[in-house]
N, C-alpha and C positions, 0 to 999 in steps of 0.2 A: 503493500499499499504506500501511496506517495506521502500522505500526511503524517506528521509526527504526532504522537499521542496527545500532546497538549493542544493541538488544533483541530482534532477530529470532534465529531458530535458527541456530546456528553452521554454517558451510559444510561442516564436516568431517562425514563420515557415520558414525554410530554403528551397530554391528551391529544388524540387524533393522529399520533405518529405510529409507524409500524412497530410491532413488537420486536424484541432484539434480534432474533435469528433472521426474520424477514428483512429488517432494517439492514443488517450486515450483508445479506445477499443482494439487496437492492443496490447498496452503496458499491459493492464490488462490480455489479452489472454496470452501473453508471460510470465508474472509473474505466472499465473496458471500453464502453461505448465512447467515452470522451477521448480516449487515446486513439481509437480508430478514426473517429471524425475529424480529430486534429490532423492525422496523417492524410486524410482525403481532401483537406482544405485545398482548393485551387486546382483540383484534378481536372485535366483537360480531356476533351473527347478523344484526342489522339492517344493519350496515356490509357484511358479507360479501355479502348479497343486494341491497344498495341499487343501484337504477337511476337514475343521475342524469339520463338522457334516455329517451325511450320506446324501446321494442323493443330492449333490450340483450340481447347474448348473455349467458346466465347459466346456472346450474344450477337445474334446476326439477324439481318432482315428475313422475314418469314414469307414475303411475297410482295406484291405491288401495293399493298394497302398501308404501307408505312409503319407496320407493326414489326417488333423485334421479338425473338425468342431464344431463351437459353438453349444451348446444346444439351442433350440428355446426359446424365451422369453415366460414367462407364461402369460396367459390371465389376464386382469385387475381384474377379479373377483376371482382370486386364492388368498386365505387368510389362512394362512400367505404366503407371497411370498416365494419361495424357496431361500435358501442361495446360494451364488455364489462364486466361487474361484477367485483368483486374475487374472487368465487367462481369465475367462469369462468377468470380469469387465473391463479388458484392451480391450477385443474385443468389448464390448458394447460402450466404449468411442470412440475407433477407427472406427470400421466398421459400427456398428449400428447407432451411432450418427454422428460423424464428416463426415464420408464418406457418410452416408445416406442423410445428409443435402446438398450434392452437387446437388441433384435434384432440388433445389430451385434457382439455378443460371443458367443464359443463358449458353447453351453449356454443362450443367452437365448431369448426368445420368438422363433419363426421369423418371424412376420409380424404385427406388432401392428396393421397397417392392417386385418386381418380380425378382430381380437380385439375383439368387441362389448363386453366388460367394461370396457374402457378408458374408455367413455363414463359408466360408473356412478361417481358422485362424491357425497360426503356433502353433505347439505343444511344442515349447521351448521359454523360457523366453527371450532370446535375440532377437529372430526373432519376437516375439510378440511385444515387446517394440519397435523395429525398424519399424514395420509396423504400429503401432499406431502413431509413430512420423511422418511417411510419411502422414498418414490421417490428422493429425493436420496441417502439413505444407500446404497441399492442401486447407483446410478450411480457414486457415489464409490468404492464397494468394487470395482466392475468396473474403473475407471481404475487404481486402485491395484494391482490384481492383474496388469495388463498389463506393467508394468516399462518402464524407459527405452528399451531397444533396440526393443521392439514398438511403443512408443508413437509412434514417428516413421516406422514402416513403413506401406505401404498396408494397409488393413483386409482387403482381399481380397474373394473372391466372396460371402461371407456378407453384405456390404453392397450387393449388387446394383449398381445404378448409381453408388453412392458407393464402390465397391471400390477406387478409386485414392486416396481420401482417407485420411489417417492417423487414428489414435486421438487424436493431439494436436489434430488439426483438429476432431474430434468433441467433445473436451472444451472447446476454445475456442468452438465453436458453442453448447455447452450454457451456458457462462459468458455469452455474449451474450444468449441467451434469458432466462436469470435476471436479468441485470442490467437489461435494458430493461423487462422485464415487471414485475420487482421495483420499478423506479422508478415505473412507472405505478401500481402497487398503492399505493405510498407517497403519490403525489399524490392518488389517490382518497381515502385515509384523511385526508389533510390537508384536502381540500375538505369531507368529511363532518363532521370534528371542528370545522372553522371555520364550520359552520352552513349549508352548502349542501345542504339537504335538505328 
């Protein structure tokens, strides 16, 4: 964590604030989000779609209607996994992960695996970052609404084969996805900005 203990939020709980576990999970989610968005500041469309090697997974026009779609994820048995652009990684963080996890919450999308619209993704950097930010806000609100007691209990039948996992495990998995893909995005930006193009 970046804050020293004397500058962090006090451990006492004020009325209307999240309970301790939820508060700390949300704080960590917010820190990861802040780092990623800071690294995406000023992202150009050229960087967004830059393919440092041939045949990258990316976001590409899907026809003459001006829509863009993300390339499908490769199977787990594909080795080595295809390289992906900043655009594809932002799509993966936003729609594939954070939006996809909505199906694990009451009132969420029942099965995002069959929701064809999740493959639609903007072809410009500003729109892609904005949509990922919306997906982030929705996921964060879902976690905040669960509360401490429910956060550590099994999700239940709504999660299908993941029903024995907790919402805390889901939030930590989301953090892992954002952290490692966010780091990949940052390295790609560094390579592009330092002339590897």
